[in-house]
C-alpha positions in Angstrom: 3.0 -18.6 -13.6 -0.3 -16.8 -12.7 -1.0 -15.7 -9.2 -3.7 -18.5 -9.0 -1.1 -21.0 -10.1 1.3 -19.8 -7.5 -1.3 -20.1 -4.8 -2.1 -23.6 -6.0 1.5 -24.6 -5.7 1.4 -23.5 -2.1 -1.7 -25.5 -1.5 -0.1 -28.7 -3.0 2.4 -28.6 -0.1 -0.5 -29.3 2.4 -0.4 -32.5 4.3 -3.3 -34.2 2.4 -3.3 -32.2 -0.8 -7.0 -31.6 -0.6 -7.2 -28.1 0.9 -9.2 -25.2 -0.3 -8.6 -21.5 0.0 -11.6 -19.1 0.1 -10.9 -15.5 -0.7 -13.5 -12.8 -0.7 -11.5 -9.7 0.1 -11.5 -7.1 -2.7 -7.8 -6.6 -2.9 -6.8 -10.3 -2.7 -9.6 -11.2 -5.2 -8.2 -8.7 -7.7 -4.6 -10.0 -7.1 -5.8 -13.5 -8.0 -8.2 -12.8 -10.8 -7.0 -9.5 -12.3 -10.5 -8.1 -12.1 -11.7 -5.2 -9.9 -15.1 -5.8 -8.3 -16.9 -5.1 -5.0 -18.1 -8.7 -4.7 -17.2 -12.2 -5.5 -15.8 -15.3 -3.9 -12.6 -17.1 -5.1 -12.2 -20.8 -4.4 -8.8 -22.2 -5.1 -8.0 -26.0 -4.9 -4.7 -27.6 -5.8 -6.1 -28.7 -9.1 -8.7 -26.1 -10.0 -9.9 -22.6 -9.2 -13.3 -20.8 -9.4 -14.7 -17.3 -9.2 -18.3 -17.3 -8.0 -19.7 -13.8 -8.8 -23.1 -12.3 -9.0 -25.1 -11.0 -12.0 -23.7 -7.5 -11.9 -20.2 -8.6 -12.8 -20.7 -11.9 -14.6 -20.3 -10.6 -18.1 -17.2 -8.7 -17.3 -15.7 -11.7 -15.4 -16.3 -14.1 -18.3 -14.3 -11.7 -20.5 -11.5 -10.7 -18.1 -10.8 -13.6 -15.8 -8.6 -16.2 -17.4 -7.1 -18.3 -14.7 -10.2 -19.7 -13.0 -13.6 -20.9 -14.0 -16.3 -18.2 -13.7 -19.6 -19.3 -12.1 -22.8 -17.2 -11.7 -23.6 -16.9 -8.0 -27.0 -18.2 -7.0 -29.4 -15.8 -5.2 -29.8 -15.8 -1.4 -27.9 -18.5 0.4 -27.1 -20.3 -2.8 -23.5 -19.3 -2.6 -22.9 -21.7 0.4 -24.5 -24.6 -1.5 -22.2 -23.8 -4.4 -19.1 -23.8 -2.2 -20.2 -27.0 -0.5 -20.7 -28.7 -3.9 -17.2 -27.6 -5.2 -15.6 -28.8 -2.0 -17.2 -32.2 -2.3 -16.2 -32.4 -6.0 -12.5 -31.8 -5.1 -12.4 -33.7 -1.8 -11.5 -30.7 0.3 -11.6 -31.6 4.0 -11.1 -28.0 5.2 -11.4 -24.5 3.9 -8.7 -21.9 4.7 -10.0 -18.3 5.4 -8.0 -15.1 5.3 -7.9 -14.4 9.1 -6.9 -10.7 8.5 -9.8 -9.8 6.2 -12.7 -12.2 7.1 -15.3 -10.3 9.2 -16.9 -11.9 12.3 -20.2 -11.8 10.5 -18.9 -13.7 7.5 -17.1 -16.2 9.7 -20.4 -16.9 11.6 -22.3 -17.4 8.3 -19.6 -19.7 6.9 -19.4 -21.7 10.1 -23.2 -22.2 10.1 -23.6 -23.2 6.4 -20.4 -24.9 5.2 -20.0 -28.6 5.6 -16.2 -28.5 5.8 -13.9 -27.5 8.7 -12.7 -23.9 8.7 -9.0 -23.1 9.1 -9.1 -20.1 11.4 -5.3 -19.9 11.8 -3.3 -17.3 9.9 -2.1 -19.7 7.2 -3.8 -18.2 4.2 -3.0 -14.6 5.3 0.6 -15.5 5.5 0.6 -17.3 2.1 -1.1 -14.4 0.3 1.3 -11.9 1.9 4.3 -14.0 0.8 2.9 -14.1 -2.7 2.4 -10.4 -2.9 5.4 -9.1 -1.1 7.9 -9.4 -4.0 6.7 -7.6 -7.0 6.8 -8.8 -10.6 8.0 -6.6 -13.5 4.4 -6.0 -14.5 3.4 -4.8 -11.1 6.4 -2.5 -10.8 5.6 -1.0 -14.2 2.1 0.0 -12.9 3.6 1.5 -9.7 6.1 3.5 -11.7 3.3 4.8 -13.9 1.3 5.8 -10.8 4.4 7.6 -9.4 4.9 9.6 -12.6 1.3 10.8 -12.4 1.8 11.9 -8.8 5.1 13.7 -9.6 3.4 15.5 -12.5 0.8 16.6 -9.9 3.5 17.9 -7.6 5.0 20.0 -10.4 1.5 21.4 -11.1 1.1 22.3 -7.4 4.4 24.2 -7.4 3.0 26.4 -10.1 -0.6 26.6 -8.7 0.0 27.3 -5.0 -0.1 30.8 -3.6 -0.2 32.4 -0.2 -3.8 32.8 1.0 -5.0 29.5 -0.5 -6.4 27.0 2.0 -5.0 23.5 2.6 -8.3 22.1 1.2 -7.9 24.1 -2.0 -4.4 22.6 -2.6 -5.6 19.1 -1.7 -8.5 19.3 -4.1 -6.4 20.7 -6.9 -3.8 17.9 -6.5 -6.5 15.3 -6.4 -8.2 16.6 -9.5 -4.9 16.8 -11.4 -4.0 13.2 -10.7 -7.5 11.9 -11.4 -7.7 13.8 -14.7 -4.2 12.7 -15.8 -4.6 8.9 -15.7 -5.0 7.9 -12.1 -7.7 5.2 -11.6 -8.0 6.4 -8.0 -6.1 8.1 -5.2 -3.8 6.0 -3.1 -5.4 7.5 0.1 -6.9 10.7 1.2 -4.3 13.3 0.2 -2.6 15.1 3.1 -2.0 18.8 2.5 -0.9 20.7 5.5 0.8 24.1 6.2 2.5 25.9 9.0 1.9 24.6 12.5 -0.3 21.9 11.1 2.7 20.2 9.5 3.6 19.0 13.0 0.8 16.4 12.7 2.2 13.5 10.6 -1.3 12.5 9.3 -3.2 15.7 9.8 -6.4 16.4 7.8 -6.4 19.3 5.3 -8.5 22.2 6.7 -9.6 25.7 5.8 -6.4 27.2 7.2 -4.8 29.7 4.8 -1.2 29.2 3.7 1.0 32.0 4.8 4.5 33.2 3.7 7.4 31.7 5.7 5.5 28.4 6.2 6.2 24.8 5.3 3.7 23.0 3.2 3.7 19.2 3.6 2.1 17.0 0.9 1.7 13.2 1.3 -0.2 11.7 -1.7 -0.2 9.0 -4.4 -2.0 7.8 -7.5 -3.3 4.3 -8.4 -2.8 2.7 -11.8 -4.5 -0.7 -12.5 -4.9 -1.3 -8.7 -1.2 -0.4 -7.8 -0.4 2.5 -5.6 2.3 5.1 -5.4 3.3 7.0 -2.3 5.4 10.1 -1.8 5.8 13.0 0.6 7.4 16.3 -0.1 7.8 19.3 2.3 8.6 22.7 0.8 8.4 26.4 1.9 6.2 29.3 0.8 8.6 32.2 1.2 11.8 32.2 3.1 12.2 29.7 5.9 13.8 30.3 9.3 17.2 29.0 10.1 15.6 26.4 12.3 13.4 25.2 9.5 16.4 24.8 7.2 18.3 22.9 9.9 15.5 20.5 10.6 14.9 19.9 6.9 18.6 19.2 6.4 18.5 16.6 9.2 15.5 14.8 7.7 17.0 14.9 4.2 20.3 13.4 5.4 18.4 10.7 7.4 16.5 9.8 4.3 19.7 9.6 2.2 21.3 7.3 4.8 18.2 5.2 4.8 18.1 4.9 1.0 21.8 4.0 0.9 21.2 1.2 3.4 18.3 -0.5 1.5 19.4 -3.9 0.0 18.3 -7.5 0.1 19.2 -9.2 3.3 19.0 -6.2 5.7 16.6 -6.5 8.5 13.8 -3.9 8.5 14.7 -3.1 12.1 18.3 -2.3 11.1 17.1 -0.2 8.2 14.8 1.8 10.5 17.7 2.3 13.0 19.9 3.9 10.3 17.6 6.9 9.8 16.3 7.0 13.4 19.8 7.0 15.0 20.8 9.9 12.8 17.8 12.0 13.8 18.4 11.1 17.5 22.0 12.1 17.2 20.8 15.6 16.3 18.6 15.8 19.3 15.2 15.1 17.6 14.7 11.4 18.5 11.5 12.1 20.4 10.1 14.0 17.4 10.3 11.0 15.0 7.5 8.9 16.3 6.5 6.7 13.4 8.2 3.9 11.5 10.7 4.6 8.7 8.6 2.9 6.0 6.2 0.2 4.7 5.5 -1.9 1.7 3.3 -0.6 -1.1 1.4 -2.5 -3.8 -2.3 -3.3 -4.3 -2.6 -1.9 -0.7 -1.0 1.4 0.3 0.3 -0.3 3.5 1.5 -3.9 3.2 4.5 -6.0 4.0 7.3 -5.4 4.7 7.3 -3.0 7.6 10.4 -1.0 8.4 10.1 -0.2 12.1 12.0 -0.5 15.3 10.0 -3.6 16.2 9.7 -5.3 12.8 10.8 -8.9 12.2 10.8 -8.5 8.4 13.9 -8.8 6.3 14.1 -7.2 2.8 14.4 -9.4 -0.2 14.8 -8.9 -4.0 11.9 -6.9 -5.6 10.2 -6.0 -2.5 9.0 -2.4 -2.4 9.4 -0.2 0.6 9.0 3.5 1.5 11.8 5.5 3.2 10.1 8.4 5.0 11.8 9.8 8.1 10.3 12.9 9.7 10.7 15.4 12.5 7.5 16.9 14.0 7.9 19.7 16.5 4.6 20.3 18.3 3.2 23.8 18.0 5.9 24.8 15.4 6.2 22.7 12.2 7.1 19.3 10.8 9.1 17.9 7.9 8.8 14.5 6.2 10.5 13.4 3.0 9.3 10.1 1.4 10.4 8.0 -1.6 9.6 4.5 -2.4 12.1 2.0 -3.8 12.6 -1.4 -5.3 14.9 -3.6 -3.2 17.8 -5.2 -5.1 20.6 -7.5 -4.1 23.2 -4.7 -3.6 21.0 -1.6 -3.2 17.7 -0.3 -4.5 16.1 1.4 -7.5 14.3 4.6 -6.5 11.0 4.9 -8.3 10.7 8.5 -7.0 12.3 11.2 -9.2 11.0 14.4 -7.6 13.5 16.9 -6.3 14.4 16.6 -2.6 16.5 19.6 -1.9 14.5 22.2 0.0 12.3 24.1 -2.5 11.4 27.7 -1.7 8.5 29.2 -3.7 
């Protein structure tokens, strides 16, 4: 069943069977239609679906979009008239909006011009999240393809990097490699840090030069057909100190414990605790300040969330990262990140890159 069809099934469970879902967010629109665009409105009724899209994309939409009727958007405020006409045609008494992505400006415009009631609860957001959280085989294939591009980029950086290069040089080289080897886009702004800067979990690459005896931390990913990969590796340029090796070993063991705990049915809070408790037992609990992991898909951060406060529970074919870290202010930081497919009795790790400490 198509993603449009799955959403329609959820709408049919409504009390009167005459609801409508309005989606205009880029990522959700792509999830439902299979087409990337910077504009367009999807209307989904229990018995029909429409993509209203402007002249720039109409030719492509008529070729690519298969699961809903494509309509040319009228200029100016014509869109609202088109939505009203379709709602009347299908007897929709209210329109559900995605509360997490609808801007205040859009909400005000819709409130002023639509004839139907607007559902401002979180119903549509929850439905879309539930449809996206467990990945299909096709979605997983795209994420694995993205991961292979990222891993090829990491191997290239191992050969490319030299003392005296700046963090920005390394970032740009990795970005160029991924984009020139099949990536549609980057999963996010690549993080490339060295030395003392690695103590900042999401630091920004700078003109700092990489020196011998320093850790280098890379957090990066590629996108294939809209689907992201995500990985982090920490390695050393020149010989590390004993403390650096000790901390790396603690993080590596925490990650292995976390990976071993992943399976359908485990609460995300419990999963987070497996790695967090190990790091705390070694005296570095205060230096692990972020969550253990997050879902990945069409967004780089999506459900589920593996944190100490999460209420999520892992289920079959969800994707989650496992990325413990220790960050010692003023000294260095270590993070190791894989992302995995949740299975009934364990997980399938989509990340194949080496995790033992690499010294270049």
